[in-house]
MIMI-591253 format. One record per residue (C-alpha): residue number from 1; x, y, z. Coordinates in steps of 0.001 Angstrom, whole numbers, plus 500000, padded with zeros to 6 digits. Layout:
// residues N
PT, NUM, X, Y, Z
...
// end
This chain:
// residues 692
PT, 1, 925853, 865415, 111054
PT, 2, 923790, 865346, 114210
PT, 3, 924851, 868910, 115024
PT, 4, 923976, 870176, 111558
PT, 5, 920568, 868523, 111693
PT, 6, 919927, 870186, 115040
PT, 7, 920811, 873565, 113602
PT, 8, 918612, 873028, 110575
PT, 9, 915726, 872433, 112918
PT, 10, 916599, 875715, 114649
PT, 11, 916799, 877529, 111315
PT, 12, 913435, 876270, 110175
PT, 13, 911405, 876595, 113329
PT, 14, 913314, 879221, 115272
PT, 15, 911809, 877827, 118465
PT, 16, 914852, 876397, 120203
PT, 17, 917137, 879219, 119121
PT, 18, 914735, 881896, 120301
PT, 19, 914405, 880049, 123577
PT, 20, 918184, 880148, 123973
PT, 21, 918210, 883864, 123204
PT, 22, 916202, 884590, 126344
PT, 23, 918308, 882502, 128723
PT, 24, 920856, 883847, 131136
PT, 25, 923626, 882633, 128901
PT, 26, 926521, 882875, 131320
PT, 27, 924684, 880990, 134019
PT, 28, 923625, 878265, 131611
PT, 29, 927241, 877777, 130597
PT, 30, 928136, 876631, 134107
PT, 31, 925039, 874526, 134727
PT, 32, 926044, 870856, 134276
PT, 33, 922492, 869861, 133300
PT, 34, 922570, 872380, 130421
PT, 35, 926234, 872077, 129456
PT, 36, 925885, 869568, 126613
PT, 37, 922954, 871377, 124998
PT, 38, 924594, 874782, 125319
PT, 39, 927891, 873553, 123904
PT, 40, 926124, 871952, 120935
PT, 41, 924080, 875092, 120334
PT, 42, 927178, 877318, 120412
PT, 43, 929035, 874930, 118115
PT, 44, 926178, 875010, 115605
PT, 45, 926000, 878796, 115693
PT, 46, 929745, 878924, 115016
PT, 47, 929613, 876532, 112046
PT, 48, 926665, 878311, 110432
PT, 49, 928386, 881654, 110931
PT, 50, 931610, 880252, 109454
PT, 51, 929703, 878869, 106481
PT, 52, 928320, 882331, 105661
PT, 53, 931553, 884153, 106545
PT, 54, 933690, 882337, 103979
PT, 55, 931966, 883840, 100901
PT, 56, 931642, 887171, 102745
PT, 57, 935404, 887253, 103188
PT, 58, 936083, 886127, 099609
PT, 59, 933978, 889003, 098215
PT, 60, 935258, 891562, 100759
PT, 61, 937606, 894414, 099775
PT, 62, 940251, 892923, 102102
PT, 63, 940544, 889768, 099972
PT, 64, 939942, 891232, 096496
PT, 65, 942225, 894242, 097007
PT, 66, 944999, 892057, 098408
PT, 67, 944927, 889717, 095395
PT, 68, 944004, 892519, 093025
PT, 69, 941173, 890457, 091519
PT, 70, 937474, 890928, 090921
PT, 71, 935233, 887943, 091553
PT, 72, 932140, 887563, 089368
PT, 73, 928898, 888440, 091119
PT, 74, 925264, 888545, 089895
PT, 75, 924600, 891725, 091912
PT, 76, 926849, 894541, 093220
PT, 77, 929396, 893206, 095718
PT, 78, 928232, 895426, 098583
PT, 79, 924652, 894225, 098169
PT, 80, 925786, 890580, 098107
PT, 81, 927780, 891158, 101301
PT, 82, 924763, 892865, 102868
PT, 83, 922517, 889860, 102073
PT, 84, 925043, 887310, 103392
PT, 85, 925975, 889259, 106543
PT, 86, 922430, 890044, 107726
PT, 87, 921548, 886490, 108921
PT, 88, 924954, 886216, 110619
PT, 89, 924343, 889405, 112605
PT, 90, 920665, 888899, 113428
PT, 91, 920428, 885103, 113729
PT, 92, 923629, 883395, 114771
PT, 93, 924872, 886055, 117215
PT, 94, 921424, 886884, 118606
PT, 95, 922417, 885783, 122131
PT, 96, 924770, 888776, 122441
PT, 97, 922401, 891654, 121610
PT, 98, 919752, 889954, 123740
PT, 99, 922244, 889760, 126607
PT, 100, 923269, 893374, 125987
PT, 101, 919655, 894571, 126218
PT, 102, 919172, 892663, 129491
PT, 103, 922395, 894172, 130873
PT, 104, 921392, 897708, 129930
PT, 105, 917945, 897222, 131456
PT, 106, 919626, 896249, 134732
PT, 107, 921939, 899264, 134361
PT, 108, 925114, 897192, 134041
PT, 109, 927788, 897015, 131388
PT, 110, 929352, 893717, 130384
PT, 111, 931098, 892063, 127474
PT, 112, 927708, 891349, 125824
PT, 113, 927258, 895125, 125459
PT, 114, 930691, 895520, 123928
PT, 115, 930353, 892626, 121464
PT, 116, 926951, 893881, 120345
PT, 117, 928384, 897403, 119971
PT, 118, 931285, 896161, 117846
PT, 119, 929161, 893942, 115609
PT, 120, 926396, 896487, 115015
PT, 121, 928830, 899358, 114524
PT, 122, 930605, 897453, 111738
PT, 123, 927303, 896251, 110244
PT, 124, 925271, 899478, 110296
PT, 125, 928115, 901664, 109070
PT, 126, 928520, 899230, 106175
PT, 127, 924784, 899389, 105495
PT, 128, 924997, 903200, 105521
PT, 129, 927859, 903107, 103012
PT, 130, 926007, 900614, 100798
PT, 131, 922738, 902576, 100738
PT, 132, 923898, 906193, 100645
PT, 133, 927636, 906772, 100353
PT, 134, 929168, 904038, 098244
PT, 135, 932679, 902726, 098539
PT, 136, 934521, 900134, 100617
PT, 137, 932550, 898423, 103412
PT, 138, 933570, 896123, 106211
PT, 139, 930694, 893676, 106373
PT, 140, 933394, 891006, 106663
PT, 141, 934477, 892604, 109957
PT, 142, 931000, 892131, 111460
PT, 143, 930709, 888560, 110142
PT, 144, 934190, 887484, 111230
PT, 145, 933771, 889180, 114611
PT, 146, 930654, 887058, 115144
PT, 147, 932465, 883920, 113975
PT, 148, 935534, 884421, 116164
PT, 149, 933485, 885321, 119242
PT, 150, 931279, 882254, 118788
PT, 151, 934366, 880076, 118355
PT, 152, 935915, 881496, 121534
PT, 153, 932747, 880846, 123527
PT, 154, 932416, 877344, 122092
PT, 155, 935980, 876536, 123210
PT, 156, 935314, 878064, 126628
PT, 157, 932137, 875992, 127039
PT, 158, 933991, 872899, 125940
PT, 159, 936618, 873420, 128626
PT, 160, 933989, 874070, 131306
PT, 161, 931928, 871092, 130306
PT, 162, 935004, 868938, 130729
PT, 163, 935243, 869980, 134380
PT, 164, 931772, 868515, 135062
PT, 165, 932795, 864931, 134242
PT, 166, 932989, 864077, 137937
PT, 167, 929405, 865285, 138439
PT, 168, 928076, 863295, 135502
PT, 169, 929874, 860217, 136834
PT, 170, 928153, 860744, 140182
PT, 171, 924734, 861024, 138497
PT, 172, 925393, 857704, 136753
PT, 173, 925960, 855943, 140090
PT, 174, 922246, 855963, 140920
PT, 175, 920435, 852941, 139423
PT, 176, 917248, 853735, 137483
PT, 177, 915259, 850999, 139264
PT, 178, 914950, 849730, 142844
PT, 179, 913591, 846484, 144320
PT, 180, 910994, 847575, 146875
PT, 181, 909101, 845309, 149290
PT, 182, 905498, 846564, 149423
PT, 183, 902337, 844810, 150561
PT, 184, 904218, 841536, 150937
PT, 185, 905492, 841645, 147347
PT, 186, 908809, 842453, 145714
PT, 187, 908262, 845211, 143146
PT, 188, 910652, 846839, 140676
PT, 189, 909970, 850585, 140726
PT, 190, 911733, 853687, 139420
PT, 191, 914255, 855041, 141931
PT, 192, 912483, 858400, 141753
PT, 193, 909338, 856713, 143143
PT, 194, 911030, 855384, 146288
PT, 195, 909709, 857118, 149415
PT, 196, 911065, 857394, 152941
PT, 197, 910199, 854262, 154910
PT, 198, 910193, 851911, 151900
PT, 199, 911932, 848582, 152496
PT, 200, 914418, 847960, 149684
PT, 201, 915962, 844623, 148755
PT, 202, 919629, 844511, 147747
PT, 203, 921111, 841492, 146009
PT, 204, 924803, 840886, 145232
PT, 205, 925980, 843275, 142517
PT, 206, 923095, 845745, 142974
PT, 207, 923729, 849472, 143230
PT, 208, 922180, 851093, 146296
PT, 209, 919404, 853386, 144983
PT, 210, 918922, 855693, 148027
PT, 211, 920325, 856254, 151523
PT, 212, 919014, 853973, 154219
PT, 213, 919496, 851782, 157297
PT, 214, 919983, 848007, 157130
PT, 215, 917063, 846172, 158729
PT, 216, 917910, 842585, 157852
PT, 217, 920904, 840604, 156598
PT, 218, 924648, 841095, 156396
PT, 219, 926870, 842128, 153492
PT, 220, 929857, 844208, 152417
PT, 221, 929399, 847308, 150284
PT, 222, 931868, 849079, 148010
PT, 223, 931522, 852798, 148815
PT, 224, 934677, 853883, 146944
PT, 225, 932874, 855800, 144192
PT, 226, 931057, 857903, 146790
PT, 227, 933452, 858176, 149747
PT, 228, 936786, 857281, 148143
PT, 229, 937384, 854427, 150638
PT, 230, 938819, 851550, 148606
PT, 231, 938103, 848737, 151096
PT, 232, 934504, 847376, 151078
PT, 233, 932635, 848181, 154289
PT, 234, 930837, 845460, 156245
PT, 235, 927163, 846168, 156920
PT, 236, 924904, 844588, 159511
PT, 237, 921527, 845500, 160991
PT, 238, 921505, 849153, 162056
PT, 239, 924320, 850253, 159739
PT, 240, 923778, 852994, 157176
PT, 241, 924098, 852539, 153413
PT, 242, 924783, 855286, 150872
PT, 243, 922976, 855661, 147567
PT, 244, 925321, 855017, 144635
PT, 245, 927484, 852447, 146454
PT, 246, 927644, 848831, 145227
PT, 247, 926478, 845781, 147192
PT, 248, 929032, 843004, 146882
PT, 249, 928560, 839748, 148744
PT, 250, 925312, 839290, 150640
PT, 251, 921609, 840018, 150333
PT, 252, 920161, 842606, 152703
PT, 253, 917051, 844665, 153227
PT, 254, 917185, 848286, 154253
PT, 255, 914750, 851062, 155074
PT, 256, 914972, 854224, 152962
PT, 257, 915860, 857214, 155145
PT, 258, 916797, 859798, 152499
PT, 259, 915526, 859982, 148938
PT, 260, 915768, 862319, 145958
PT, 261, 917637, 865557, 146585
PT, 262, 918221, 864655, 150264
PT, 263, 920567, 861716, 149587
PT, 264, 924271, 862076, 150264
PT, 265, 925018, 861708, 146551
PT, 266, 922537, 864439, 145569
PT, 267, 924000, 866730, 148225
PT, 268, 927504, 866141, 146829
PT, 269, 926331, 867018, 143326
PT, 270, 924513, 870112, 144596
PT, 271, 927593, 871182, 146565
PT, 272, 929875, 871011, 143516
PT, 273, 927314, 872704, 141249
PT, 274, 927012, 875554, 143738
PT, 275, 930785, 875896, 143939
PT, 276, 931191, 876001, 140163
PT, 277, 928503, 878671, 139833
PT, 278, 929812, 880853, 142661
PT, 279, 932144, 883807, 142304
PT, 280, 935530, 884158, 143938
PT, 281, 936463, 887515, 145532
PT, 282, 938951, 888027, 142703
PT, 283, 936181, 887617, 140142
PT, 284, 934084, 890317, 141789
PT, 285, 937011, 892697, 141318
PT, 286, 937338, 891540, 137708
PT, 287, 933611, 892117, 137126
PT, 288, 933898, 895688, 138356
PT, 289, 937005, 896210, 136244
PT, 290, 935178, 894797, 133203
PT, 291, 932398, 897381, 133605
PT, 292, 934948, 900205, 133559
PT, 293, 936690, 898551, 130639
PT, 294, 933441, 898619, 128646
PT, 295, 933204, 902374, 129234
PT, 296, 936891, 902693, 128326
PT, 297, 936415, 900663, 125128
PT, 298, 933370, 902583, 123892
PT, 299, 935047, 905855, 124846
PT, 300, 938231, 904767, 123062
PT, 301, 936217, 903998, 119949
PT, 302, 934518, 907412, 119936
PT, 303, 937748, 909304, 120663
PT, 304, 939596, 907279, 118022
PT, 305, 937009, 908179, 115381
PT, 306, 936967, 911870, 116333
PT, 307, 940762, 912198, 116378
PT, 308, 941350, 910396, 113081
PT, 309, 938428, 911863, 111134
PT, 310, 938385, 915449, 112372
PT, 311, 942019, 916095, 113304
PT, 312, 944171, 913728, 111226
PT, 313, 942420, 914126, 107923
PT, 314, 941961, 910425, 107080
PT, 315, 938825, 909268, 105275
PT, 316, 935596, 908184, 106899
PT, 317, 936230, 904490, 106211
PT, 318, 939707, 904525, 107769
PT, 319, 938474, 906433, 110826
PT, 320, 935607, 903961, 111267
PT, 321, 938022, 901053, 110826
PT, 322, 940241, 902295, 113665
PT, 323, 937236, 903056, 115884
PT, 324, 935562, 899673, 115418
PT, 325, 938888, 897845, 115872
PT, 326, 939472, 899660, 119184
PT, 327, 935998, 898762, 120449
PT, 328, 936304, 895124, 119415
PT, 329, 939776, 894387, 120775
PT, 330, 938955, 896018, 124129
PT, 331, 936141, 893546, 124810
PT, 332, 936709, 892264, 128394
PT, 333, 935674, 888724, 127464
PT, 334, 938951, 887243, 128707
PT, 335, 938687, 889236, 131934
PT, 336, 935200, 887826, 132501
PT, 337, 936480, 884266, 132024
PT, 338, 939694, 884683, 134020
PT, 339, 938547, 883222, 137343
PT, 340, 935315, 881286, 136518
PT, 341, 937223, 878871, 134295
PT, 342, 939870, 878302, 136975
PT, 343, 937165, 877843, 139647
PT, 344, 935262, 875360, 137471
PT, 345, 938390, 873296, 136823
PT, 346, 939572, 873497, 140449
PT, 347, 936264, 872443, 142007
PT, 348, 935859, 869725, 139363
PT, 349, 939275, 868297, 140193
PT, 350, 938458, 868434, 143889
PT, 351, 935190, 866545, 143383
PT, 352, 936996, 863921, 141318
PT, 353, 939269, 863278, 144303
PT, 354, 936489, 863413, 146933
PT, 355, 937378, 866940, 148073
PT, 356, 934145, 868941, 148040
PT, 357, 934662, 872706, 148171
PT, 358, 931422, 874580, 148839
PT, 359, 932092, 877845, 146991
PT, 360, 934659, 879816, 145038
PT, 361, 935450, 882045, 148024
PT, 362, 936520, 878995, 150029
PT, 363, 938589, 877696, 147114
PT, 364, 940450, 880998, 146970
PT, 365, 940859, 881545, 150726
PT, 366, 942100, 878025, 151485
PT, 367, 945425, 879029, 149956
PT, 368, 945882, 881517, 152826
PT, 369, 945765, 878918, 155632
PT, 370, 948761, 879265, 157938
PT, 371, 947413, 877412, 160995
PT, 372, 945453, 874165, 161225
PT, 373, 943683, 872776, 164288
PT, 374, 943127, 869017, 164022
PT, 375, 940617, 867226, 166211
PT, 376, 942241, 864015, 167431
PT, 377, 939481, 861419, 167479
PT, 378, 938277, 860449, 164018
PT, 379, 940576, 862941, 162294
PT, 380, 944095, 861906, 163253
PT, 381, 942990, 858560, 164662
PT, 382, 940664, 855886, 163321
PT, 383, 937941, 856932, 165756
PT, 384, 937409, 853289, 166748
PT, 385, 939308, 852742, 170016
PT, 386, 939944, 849249, 171325
PT, 387, 940381, 848091, 174915
PT, 388, 944039, 847266, 175543
PT, 389, 944462, 847036, 179355
PT, 390, 942320, 846543, 182456
PT, 391, 943578, 847053, 186028
PT, 392, 941485, 846533, 189159
PT, 393, 941747, 846781, 192930
PT, 394, 941344, 843795, 195236
PT, 395, 937780, 842467, 195230
PT, 396, 937097, 843267, 191551
PT, 397, 937942, 841154, 188500
PT, 398, 938516, 842436, 184969
PT, 399, 935047, 841196, 184015
PT, 400, 933546, 843049, 186986
PT, 401, 935179, 846282, 185840
PT, 402, 933887, 845834, 182284
PT, 403, 930387, 844907, 183478
PT, 404, 929982, 848021, 185649
PT, 405, 931404, 850243, 182945
PT, 406, 929187, 848671, 180248
PT, 407, 926103, 849233, 182378
PT, 408, 926960, 852892, 182893
PT, 409, 928052, 853486, 179290
PT, 410, 925296, 851518, 177512
PT, 411, 923239, 854659, 176797
PT, 412, 926217, 856713, 175634
PT, 413, 927178, 857026, 171962
PT, 414, 930813, 857934, 172684
PT, 415, 933442, 855841, 170796
PT, 416, 934943, 854724, 174138
PT, 417, 931540, 853408, 175218
PT, 418, 931384, 851382, 172015
PT, 419, 934875, 850023, 172720
PT, 420, 933692, 848728, 176114
PT, 421, 930581, 847153, 174598
PT, 422, 932688, 845511, 171874
PT, 423, 934992, 844042, 174533
PT, 424, 931940, 842732, 176394
PT, 425, 930770, 840986, 173231
PT, 426, 934247, 839589, 172652
PT, 427, 934269, 838113, 176181
PT, 428, 930653, 836925, 175839
PT, 429, 929540, 838969, 178837
PT, 430, 926021, 840362, 179339
PT, 431, 925361, 844070, 179769
PT, 432, 923536, 844771, 183072
PT, 433, 919865, 845601, 182703
PT, 434, 919377, 847098, 186168
PT, 435, 920569, 850573, 185218
PT, 436, 918996, 853826, 186413
PT, 437, 919789, 857471, 187116
PT, 438, 922015, 857768, 184048
PT, 439, 923704, 861181, 183729
PT, 440, 926169, 862188, 181013
PT, 441, 928845, 864580, 182268
PT, 442, 929925, 866423, 179126
PT, 443, 933596, 865920, 178318
PT, 444, 934304, 863987, 181527
PT, 445, 932285, 860767, 181708
PT, 446, 929012, 859269, 182943
PT, 447, 927260, 858519, 186201
PT, 448, 924603, 855849, 186806
PT, 449, 923225, 853330, 189253
PT, 450, 924166, 849807, 188087
PT, 451, 922855, 846711, 189878
PT, 452, 921976, 848927, 192848
PT, 453, 925434, 850493, 193154
PT, 454, 926476, 854067, 192387
PT, 455, 928902, 853956, 189473
PT, 456, 931124, 856715, 188123
PT, 457, 933110, 856227, 184895
PT, 458, 935342, 858915, 183436
PT, 459, 938517, 860950, 183440
PT, 460, 941082, 861723, 186120
PT, 461, 939591, 865200, 186431
PT, 462, 936153, 863722, 187115
PT, 463, 937586, 861546, 189903
PT, 464, 939370, 864568, 191364
PT, 465, 936202, 866681, 191218
PT, 466, 934265, 863925, 193017
PT, 467, 937037, 863419, 195611
PT, 468, 937687, 859813, 194610
PT, 469, 941027, 858520, 195940
PT, 470, 942939, 856856, 193080
PT, 471, 946139, 856067, 194980
PT, 472, 945570, 852296, 194870
PT, 473, 945911, 852375, 191051
PT, 474, 948225, 855376, 190707
PT, 475, 951134, 853334, 189324
PT, 476, 948942, 851641, 186722
PT, 477, 947397, 854956, 185718
PT, 478, 950786, 856656, 185312
PT, 479, 952124, 853754, 183233
PT, 480, 949114, 853696, 180894
PT, 481, 949130, 857470, 180503
PT, 482, 952817, 857358, 179618
PT, 483, 951942, 854980, 176789
PT, 484, 949544, 857540, 175358
PT, 485, 946408, 855539, 176079
PT, 486, 942987, 856896, 176951
PT, 487, 941742, 855928, 180409
PT, 488, 938279, 855226, 181751
PT, 489, 938472, 855113, 185533
PT, 490, 935761, 853284, 187449
PT, 491, 934529, 854252, 190917
PT, 492, 931893, 852171, 192693
PT, 493, 930140, 853785, 195646
PT, 494, 932717, 856639, 195533
PT, 495, 935730, 854295, 195810
PT, 496, 938236, 853440, 193096
PT, 497, 937518, 850010, 191578
PT, 498, 939515, 849825, 188361
PT, 499, 940789, 851461, 185224
PT, 500, 940324, 850468, 181609
PT, 501, 942733, 851699, 178931
PT, 502, 941864, 852093, 175263
PT, 503, 944006, 852975, 172293
PT, 504, 942688, 854637, 169180
PT, 505, 945082, 853703, 166330
PT, 506, 946628, 856693, 164559
PT, 507, 945876, 856823, 160832
PT, 508, 948759, 855811, 158592
PT, 509, 948671, 859097, 156653
PT, 510, 948475, 861375, 159717
PT, 511, 952212, 861738, 160365
PT, 512, 953314, 862311, 156730
PT, 513, 950445, 864791, 156231
PT, 514, 951492, 866811, 159290
PT, 515, 955155, 866750, 158232
PT, 516, 954264, 868190, 154816
PT, 517, 951980, 870825, 156320
PT, 518, 954827, 872027, 158531
PT, 519, 957118, 872209, 155488
PT, 520, 954601, 874640, 153969
PT, 521, 955083, 876844, 157025
PT, 522, 951701, 875950, 158532
PT, 523, 951342, 875852, 162316
PT, 524, 949734, 872511, 163234
PT, 525, 947794, 872091, 166483
PT, 526, 945876, 869137, 167924
PT, 527, 942779, 869551, 170080
PT, 528, 941334, 866787, 172252
PT, 529, 939387, 866061, 175385
PT, 530, 942069, 863590, 176472
PT, 531, 944263, 864328, 179470
PT, 532, 947507, 866199, 178927
PT, 533, 949845, 863195, 179198
PT, 534, 947929, 861137, 176665
PT, 535, 947585, 864071, 174268
PT, 536, 951277, 864932, 174481
PT, 537, 952282, 861316, 173845
PT, 538, 950237, 861246, 170635
PT, 539, 951372, 864750, 169671
PT, 540, 955025, 863754, 170078
PT, 541, 954496, 860669, 167920
PT, 542, 952956, 862801, 165139
PT, 543, 955360, 865721, 165434
PT, 544, 952721, 868217, 166600
PT, 545, 954090, 871043, 168715
PT, 546, 950926, 872752, 169934
PT, 547, 948620, 870552, 171971
PT, 548, 945265, 871659, 173369
PT, 549, 944309, 868905, 175846
PT, 550, 941423, 868339, 178261
PT, 551, 939262, 870636, 176146
PT, 552, 935518, 870396, 176647
PT, 553, 933436, 870205, 173447
PT, 554, 931895, 873617, 173998
PT, 555, 935359, 875177, 174470
PT, 556, 936942, 874032, 171193
PT, 557, 935901, 877207, 169396
PT, 558, 937751, 879284, 172029
PT, 559, 941059, 877664, 171102
PT, 560, 940442, 878330, 167406
PT, 561, 939739, 881960, 168274
PT, 562, 942937, 882061, 170340
PT, 563, 944987, 881249, 167234
PT, 564, 943048, 883817, 165211
PT, 565, 943902, 886455, 167808
PT, 566, 947561, 885622, 167150
PT, 567, 947002, 886799, 163569
PT, 568, 946669, 883336, 162050
PT, 569, 944334, 882355, 159215
PT, 570, 942957, 879199, 160817
PT, 571, 941445, 876003, 159455
PT, 572, 939646, 873621, 161813
PT, 573, 939393, 869937, 160878
PT, 574, 936831, 867761, 162654
PT, 575, 934142, 865137, 162175
PT, 576, 931677, 865306, 165047
PT, 577, 928707, 867284, 166345
PT, 578, 930919, 868750, 169075
PT, 579, 933256, 870118, 166380
PT, 580, 930544, 872220, 164710
PT, 581, 931075, 875423, 166789
PT, 582, 934840, 875279, 166137
PT, 583, 934263, 874631, 162425
PT, 584, 932020, 877693, 162306
PT, 585, 934541, 879829, 164242
PT, 586, 937462, 878910, 161965
PT, 587, 938281, 880904, 158844
PT, 588, 937990, 877616, 156932
PT, 589, 936016, 874731, 158449
PT, 590, 936896, 871264, 157122
PT, 591, 934680, 868234, 157836
PT, 592, 936554, 864993, 157343
PT, 593, 935298, 861557, 156335
PT, 594, 932006, 860135, 157465
PT, 595, 931356, 863180, 159628
PT, 596, 927987, 864053, 161075
PT, 597, 925420, 866034, 159097
PT, 598, 925921, 868966, 161492
PT, 599, 929687, 869043, 160898
PT, 600, 929254, 868802, 157128
PT, 601, 926612, 871540, 157127
PT, 602, 928870, 873879, 159117
PT, 603, 932091, 873203, 157197
PT, 604, 933363, 875028, 154100
PT, 605, 935130, 871940, 152762
PT, 606, 933988, 868324, 153035
PT, 607, 936602, 865574, 152666
PT, 608, 934692, 862414, 151789
PT, 609, 937594, 860147, 152734
PT, 610, 938811, 859935, 156324
PT, 611, 942311, 860833, 155177
PT, 612, 944306, 863682, 156803
PT, 613, 946359, 863879, 153596
PT, 614, 943270, 865300, 151856
PT, 615, 943638, 868437, 153999
PT, 616, 947029, 868972, 152380
PT, 617, 945593, 868160, 148931
PT, 618, 942859, 870781, 149397
PT, 619, 945459, 873425, 150287
PT, 620, 947664, 872548, 147303
PT, 621, 944655, 872560, 144965
PT, 622, 943648, 875992, 146271
PT, 623, 947144, 877404, 145815
PT, 624, 947358, 876060, 142251
PT, 625, 943895, 877405, 141353
PT, 626, 944634, 880855, 142796
PT, 627, 947874, 880904, 140815
PT, 628, 945881, 880253, 137621
PT, 629, 943386, 882973, 138573
PT, 630, 946180, 885520, 138992
PT, 631, 947863, 884484, 135736
PT, 632, 944578, 884848, 133876
PT, 633, 943712, 888207, 135431
PT, 634, 947158, 889632, 134676
PT, 635, 947082, 888350, 131100
PT, 636, 943553, 889631, 130406
PT, 637, 944217, 893067, 131927
PT, 638, 947624, 893684, 130321
PT, 639, 946410, 892375, 126983
PT, 640, 943504, 894819, 126851
PT, 641, 945565, 897808, 127992
PT, 642, 948281, 897194, 125380
PT, 643, 946027, 896103, 122517
PT, 644, 943623, 899071, 122456
PT, 645, 946187, 901740, 121458
PT, 646, 947495, 899504, 118649
PT, 647, 943975, 898879, 117340
PT, 648, 943239, 902605, 117579
PT, 649, 946067, 903278, 115109
PT, 650, 948913, 904326, 117394
PT, 651, 951453, 902610, 115124
PT, 652, 949847, 903667, 111838
PT, 653, 951472, 907078, 111314
PT, 654, 955040, 905937, 111938
PT, 655, 954997, 902276, 110881
PT, 656, 951887, 901966, 108733
PT, 657, 950558, 899166, 110992
PT, 658, 946771, 898811, 111198
PT, 659, 944460, 896231, 112721
PT, 660, 941236, 895772, 110822
PT, 661, 938172, 894909, 112955
PT, 662, 938200, 891258, 111873
PT, 663, 941833, 890924, 113000
PT, 664, 940950, 892607, 116289
PT, 665, 938111, 890123, 116716
PT, 666, 940500, 887224, 116115
PT, 667, 942979, 888573, 118668
PT, 668, 940222, 889220, 121225
PT, 669, 938929, 885652, 120838
PT, 670, 942486, 884312, 121010
PT, 671, 942899, 886044, 124378
PT, 672, 939751, 884338, 125720
PT, 673, 940901, 880958, 124446
PT, 674, 944324, 881419, 126076
PT, 675, 942626, 882137, 129410
PT, 676, 940402, 879043, 129139
PT, 677, 943291, 876812, 128068
PT, 678, 945482, 878112, 130902
PT, 679, 942770, 877165, 133416
PT, 680, 942386, 873707, 131873
PT, 681, 946150, 873205, 132299
PT, 682, 945319, 872627, 135982
PT, 683, 944222, 869172, 134862
PT, 684, 947699, 868459, 133552
PT, 685, 949060, 869171, 137011
PT, 686, 946486, 866854, 138609
PT, 687, 948976, 864076, 139324
PT, 688, 951447, 866392, 141055
PT, 689, 948674, 868271, 142870
PT, 690, 946554, 865501, 144298
PT, 691, 948371, 862189, 143994
PT, 692, 950474, 862770, 147110
// end
């Protein structure tokens, strides 16, 4: 009832319908913000067209001749059909001639041109017969063509709209109101009015309205709906919160750092929208093919008419019937939908499972990956190393070693530095304040003056480069390296003082993910700044054959390029700023988990969860989507090639088989529906695809 009321408003005022006529219809179909309105509008057009088409068909020669009856009519049948068909052609299907005019103005040919050609050919020839010639018309062909095409597009919109459920769910995560602390008062304001720098109050059960940094309090926040991580994350002062997540236990205050379209949630939505509106390389080929098919269809219609009317001796009506049928059935509607529907479903499924694919090209090319380079820290491991062993030379205690290292590392943001500081806190030790001349040595360690002494903390290579003798701790170093641990060697005044070992736990899903990648025939490599012994120990544990160890951040891209030079189609998986050049160099860059903004910006795919198994899920999703694309393209192409000769009357002379235009319209629409349904079948495979 609601839909019919909406259409009545359109019929009476004409405002909304005319507005729709001037929209880029195809683009609007894939815009999630317009999807519901467009689907409702197309549904209403279909039902109104169907309502008029029923009496048109009942009074048409097709129906009356078949039953050999004559229905009573107050005016001549052709005139009644003319009156009923005119609003169908000029009102309900107005989006197609409007689209055809726009296409012709831009010197392109698309399915809008072909539909408009078919409808108007059937309509105006029938008008010509009614006014001047007399005899059998096919107004019903024009009306039913409109009805079937509208039904096909309604079904296609319905399937596409279904793929945007994940986006709508994300929109719903943002609360409409936020508690803001302004001028010493707690105010409830619209989330859209929150500005950067506002202090926001979160109470237990509140949804986080925008991105920000905790300034006061302690709590745990459920970020599963945004990041996919099922375990609530503890938050203290200085930690970041994500808009759309849910505060659970405590009350905190945080400062807004990103609002509106800059929030992580808004960026996710924008990313998926962009992907669903983008074109895959296969679709560009299909678009070009569709343009030639339009020329072929119109040409087939003209040739069909000429051959039948001038050379075969059939009547004008029969020749027109064959010609219009050929034009209608050749409409490349299905070809135009072949890949966009699969892309929409594929990217929608990915978003639902926290796999954000930036564009259709990436979705298609991911299926070609045959080599993957995995950054160790934060990708294969938790990225949160813990101190496991401390060894020292005579004259230094374990606490002395930690204190010197903490002083030198205090200004570094490296995960190993944080591990040292965490161990200091655990032991209730104070970080030295007399620290000067701090220098970060990229990929090797740090140098500083701590409590008046020259301190060097870093790798074996750094000690070798600085001519530090490590023989006093050689046995300890060899033992710890053999266990696959990461070492931080301490030299004080150019002499070895101690070594601290840290272990970064390997993620539970890393080994099974790598095993399955190798079963797909993918070459798996690990890249790390760790020394060779440590890297090989971890690589052996995970079953990785190719290890790139002791790699400086700026050199990671070189190793990706090395694999590419071997003829591999390479994906790089990383999460840090130092991974950005390698992500950009790779054929497919994949940012994993809570990666940095730089990594996410550079990557083609963003995996919101820190789960290596999602790399495998992205590949399987790509392969399944590409398979659907190919199935759809083959079906649409073969269907058109085989159907046109039949519609043109190839089987008429020998078998007496004809396809009237309305039947051709039904078959053309059926082809489009089959393509859309085949793409939606990806959803049925969701469990097998992504629930690994």
